[in-house]
N, C-alpha and C positions, 0 to 999 in steps of 0.2 A: 257060712255065717261070717260076717265081717268082724274084724278085731280092732281093739283100741288099746294102744296107739296103732295107727295103720302101718302095715308092713308092705302094702302094695297100693299104688295110686294110679288111677286111670284118668287121662286127659283127652276128651274128644276135641278134635281140632278142625276148624274150617279156614285157618290161616288168617283170620281177621285180628283186629286189635283186642277184642275180648278174649280170643283164644290165647293170644300172646300173654295177656295178664294172668289167665288161668294157669298157663305153663310156668310162669315165674313164681306164682304162689305155690303151685305143686312142688316146684324145686326147693323152695324154702322149707316146706313141710317135710319133704323127703330127706333133706340134709339133717334136719333136727331129729327125725325118727329113724334114720338109716333105712328108708323105705325105697323100694323099686318104683320106677315110673314107666308107664306105657302110654305113648301117644297114639291115638286112634283117629283115622280119617275114614269115613264111610260114604259111599255113593251108590245109588241104585242105577245100575246099567243093564239094560235088557235089549236083546236083539229083536228087531221087528219080526212079527210073525211070518212075513212074506219073504224073509231072507232064505236063500238057497243054502245047501250044505257047504259049498265052497265059500260063500259070503260069510257064513258063521265061522268057518275055520279061519278065514282072514281076520275077522273081527277079534277072535280069541287071541291071535298072535299080537294084534295091536293092543289088546287089553293087557297082556303080559308085559309088553314093553312099557306101556303107560303106568302099570302098577309098580314096576321097578323104579321108574323115574319118580313116581309119587312118594315111594318109600325114602328115596334119597332126599327129596325135597322136604319131607316131613322130619327126617333126622336133622337136617340143616336148620329147620325151624326150631327144633328143640334146642340145638346148640346155641342159636342166637338168643334164646330166652333162658339160658342158664341150665339146660338139661342135656349135658354132654353125654351122659350115660343112659339116657332113656331109650327104650325099645320102640321103634317105629313100626306101626301096624296099619296096613291099608286093606280094607275089606270092601267087597262089592255086596250091596244089599241095602235095604231100607235103613236109614240112619238110626231110627228109634230102636228097632229090633236088634240091630248090630251092637249098639251101645249097651242095651240092657243085657244082652248075652255076655258081653265082656264084663259088665258090672257084677255079674253073679260070682266072678272069681277075683274080685278086688275088695279092698277094705274102705276105699274112699274114691269118689268120683269128683273131679274138679273141672268145671266147665264154664265157659263164658256164655253170656246172653246179650243180644243186642237190644232187647227190650222193645222191639218194634211192635207196632199195632197194624192190623189190617193185612193186605196181601203182601206187603214188603217183609213181613216177618219170615225169616228163613229158618234152617234147621237148628241154629243155635238160638232161636227165639222160641218158635212154637215147639220145636223138638225138646228144648230144655224143659218145658212144662210137662211133657209126657214122660221124659226120663225121670224127673223129680217125683212124679206121681207113682211110678211103677218100679223104680230101682230097688233091688234088694239091699243095696249098700247106701250109706249116707252120700248125699250130693251137695257139694259146696258150689254155689252159683255166684259168679262175679260179673259185674258189668265192665265196660271198657274204660271207666274212669280210673286214673292211676291212684294208688295209695302211696303214702310216704315211703313205705317199704313193703314188700310182699308179706313179711311176717306181721306187719301192723294189723292185718285182717283179724288175727286171732290173739294178739298179745295184750289187748286192752279189754275192758269188761264187755261181756256179751249178754244179750237179753234172751231169755228162754220163753218160747211161745208154745202152747197156751199156759203152761205153769209147771212147776217142779213136781207136783203130786202126780201128774199124769204124763211125765216126760222123763222117766228114769234113764232111758238109753241116751236121749238127747243131752241130759245134764252130764252124764258120765263122759260122753265124747267131748262136750264143751269144756269140761274141767281138764281133761287130758290135753287138749290142744292149747288152751289158755295157759296152763301151768308150765308147759314146755317153753313158753316164751316169756315167762315172768308175769303173766296176767292173771285175771280172775274172772269168774262168772258172776254176773249180777243176779241177785235174788228177786229182782223185780219181775213183774209179768207184763208183757205187752200184748194187747189184743188188737191193736190197730197201729198204723204208722204214726199217728198223732202222739201215742204214748212215748215214742222215741224222743220227742222234743225235750222231755225232762232229763234225758240221759244223752247229752251232747257228746260225751266221751265214748259212747258205744261204738265199736268198730264193726260189728256184725250181728246178725240175728240168727238165733237157733230156733228152728221150727220142728216140733215133734209131729211127725207125719203119722197121725193115727187114723186117718181116713183119706180117701181120694176125692174129697169134695172141694168146696169153694175156697176153704181156708188157704190151701197150698197155692192155688192160682192167684188169689188176691195178693198174697205177700210177694209172689214172684213177679207180678206185673206192676206193683205199686212201690215196693221198697227200693230205695236207692243204695242201701248198704248191702254188702255181701251177705248171702243167706245160706245157712247150712241146714238142709232138710234131713232129718234122721228118722228112719223107720222105727216104729214102736211095736214091740211084740204084744 
């Protein structure tokens, strides 16, 4: 079960701008809460069924060398984005399943999304949707638009969706994150992005994930603000 404040943070990485922003935000949160950070890159690599034993052995040697290089590159990516002490993890396997497995042992997932539509949406687009829907830990999703500072995502008022009465876990986590940066949680309720127009100072949206239906997908695809999706028991 995840803890608040977070003691461990997971950052799935595809080396794009959205991942870089997610890493920077994770770094700011980790510094404030003295949390550990793990950077995770996952790719599905399979040998063709027609490969011979010798070809498979050769491919495995290439994989090991490539994995070592990827870990080095991932660690450098973390340092570039303010995560000098992060643990770099490279895994082979389907990205969604790999991320969800790692999320079971973390308190907070911070990941970027490109927000693409159609066939160009890659694993930090469509995969973000599936991770949000199934993650056992809260997931903070950010786009590649820069904020004034990484901490600005959580230091100013947040909106809780769909409402405080049915979002105890979401409100508890939102209060913890906001108060650590001198902010506060709004007591207003947003049911659509149009509601945010009245709160121009809001810096993120907290969504109580009480089901795996259209609500989560709607917010993830339409909202331009960072979104924190919190599983509700």
